[in-house]
N, C-alpha and C positions, 0 to 999 in steps of 0.2 A: 614324200609328196604323192607317190603312186597309191599309197594306202588311202590318202585323203581323196584322191580322184576316184578311186574305186568306191568309196563311201558316197561321194557326190553323185555317182551314176547308179546307185542302188534304186531300183524301181519302187521300192517300198516308201521311199521318202521323196520321190520325184515331185508329187503334187505339192508338198510343203515347200520344197526349194523353189518351185515355180512361183510361189507367192513372193518369196524373197527377190527372185530375179525380176518379177513383174514390178515390184516396188522400185527396184534399181532402174529398170528401163523407163518407168514413168517419170522418175526424177530427172534422169538424163535428158529425156525428150522434152520435158517441160522447160529445162534450162535452154536447150537448143532453140526452141520455138520462141520463148518469151523474151530472152535477153536481147537478141538483135532487134526485135520489134520495139521493146521498151527503150532501147538505146536510140533508135531512129526517131521515135516519138519525142524523146527528151531533147534531142538536138533540134528538131524542127519546131516543136510546139511547147517545149518545157519552159517553165517560169522559175525565177530565182537563180541563185548561184549554182555552180556545178556540184557543190557538195550536196545540196538539197535535191538536185536532179538525180545524182547517182544513188541517193537514198531511195528515191521513188523507183528507180530501175531495180535496185536490190530487192525491195519489198514485193514488187510485181513478179519478179523472177522467182523469188522464194515461194510465194503463194502458188503460182502456177505449177512449179516443180513438185512441191509437197502435196498439193491437191491431186495431181495426176498419180503420184506414188501411192497416196492413200486410196484413191479410187481403184486402181488396178489391183492392189493387194486385197482390198475389201471385196471387190468383184470376184476374184479368184477364190477367196475364202468362202464366200457365200455359195459359189458353184460347188466347191468341194463338200460343204455341209449338206447341200441338197442331194448330191450324188450318194453320199454316205447314208442319208435318210431313205434313199430309194434303192438300196442294195447295190450301189456302185454304178448305177446306170443314170445317164443324164437325160432328162425329159426335155421336150421342145420348149416349154415355157421357162425353164430354169435360167436361161440367159436374160430373159426379160425381167424376171423377179430380181435377179442379182443386180442388173443394171438399174432397175427402179429404186431398190433400197440404197445402193451405192450412190446414185445420183442425188437422192434426197439428203443423205447424211453428209456427203462431201461437198456437193455443189448447190445445196438448197439454200444456203445463206447468201443473200444477194450482195455482191461486190462487183467492182468494175471488171476484174479478171474473170470471176465466175460467170458474169453475164455474157462476156465475149465468148467464153468456151461453150456455154449452153446454146447461145444463138448459132454458133458454128455447127454444133451437133444437130440442132433441130433443122437447120437449113439443109443439111445432108439427108436427114430423115425424110423431109418433104420431097426433096429432089429424087429420092429413090422410087417414088410412086410414078414418076414420069416414065413413059415408054422408053425402052432402051433402043439405042441406035444399032444398026446392023453390024457396025464395027466400032471398037473402042475409040474414043476421041483422045487427042493428044494434049489438049489444053482447054481449060474452062474459059468461056467468054468473059471479057473484062468490061466493067462498067463503073460509072461514078454517079453520085447523086448528092445534092446539097439541100439545105433547108435554112430558113431564116428564123424559125421558131426555136425556142429552147426545149431540148428533149426532156421528157419526164420519165424517170426510171420506173420499172414495173412495180406493182404492189408486191411487197415481200411475201405475203400469204399465197398469192397466186403463183409467184415465181417459184416457190418451193415445189409445188405440184408440177409446174411446167418443166422444171429441171428433172424431176424424177421420171416423168413420162418420156422426156426426150432421151435420157440415158437408157431407160429400159428398152425403148424402141430401137435405138441404134445398136445396142448389144445383141438384140434378137436378130436384127437384119444382118449384122456381121456374121453371126453363126449360121443363119439359115438362108439368107438371100444376099450373100456377099457380092454377087455380080451386079446388084442394084446400087451399090454404094459408090460415091464419087471416088475416082482412083487415088487422089491424094490422101483422102481420109482412110481409104482401105489400106494403103501402105502404112500409114501411121498406126492404125489399129493392129495390123499384122506385127509390126515391131513391138507394140505394147503387150499384146495378148498371146501371140503365137510364138514369136521369137523367144519370149521369156519361158517357154516350155523346153528349150533346148540348150544344153551346155555340155562341155566335155571335161572340164577341169575347174579349179578354183578361179583361174583367170577369166574364163568365159562365163562363169557364174556371176562374178561381181565387177570385173573391170572392163572386159571387152565383149560386146555382143557377138554371137556366133554368126 
């Protein structure tokens, strides 16, 4: 086991294993976030018998988890390729390009889950342009709204571009203006993209986050 751990800590393969752990963290986080949300929604607003409701929960959780895993691993892969193309140095726009391409490939297809994720991301991007308070806030203000009209989903063509720009922007902000991102999302992104850069053995690579 010590020889395996020694190999896992080899700096020469760190960037490649970081892609693996990024996919792992993305999958775990997706399950943690989506499963309880889908469960509550199925209990409160679900239709049909419980078998069909659990199928909806499973599908939503699976899509959220796998899409986050795919995005994190693709994002890290694109960053690595750009660094290699630039002599091992990361440029300021690399995070935006990686987020842009990853957002288009993974989240560009409109679905209920993807739409919720992209809207969450873009709301944080827009909020980042607001002036910062002199001290960090502890919680976001709560609010509710309702409508009697039937919602119309976004045009799929424009949604793909919207998703790509949102992910490109939020990845750039996380790298270069992290203080402007809402705390809850910053913590989530730290878990996905920075914690996946650190491990000490096989257990902390695949099973338990460090």
